[in-house]
C-alpha positions, 0 to 999 in steps of 0.5 A: 690392681685398680678395679673401676667403679661403674654400674657393672662393677657395682651390680656384680657386688650387689647381686653377690651381696644378695646371693649371700644374704648380706642385705646391710652391705647391699644397701650400703653399696645402693646408697654408695652407688647413688651418691656417686651418680652411678646409673641405678638400673632395674638390675641394680635395684633387683639386686638390692630387692633380692637382698631385702627378701633374704633379710625378710625386710619387706618394708625396705623392698617396698621403698626400693620399688617406690624408688624405682617408679619415682626414678623411672626405672623399669620394674619387672617380674624379677623385681616383683617376685624378689619384693614379693618373697620378702 
């Protein structure tokens, strides 16, 4: 079966990586998603920041918050809390 790669499927994969502590895979997916012109939204970034938090990558989590602001993506409590926990 063919699974369509879109924002929803990427977000699901990013969330799974975050829950599994697979920060490196989450960041690879984020780069892949951005390069295929996928829509990076609050959910996308929150999952990536959460993955960074699990990996104790505070500098990368902060970079993602900056990227969010630059891309005019809404920052919310979930993304801030995830970044603080990194």
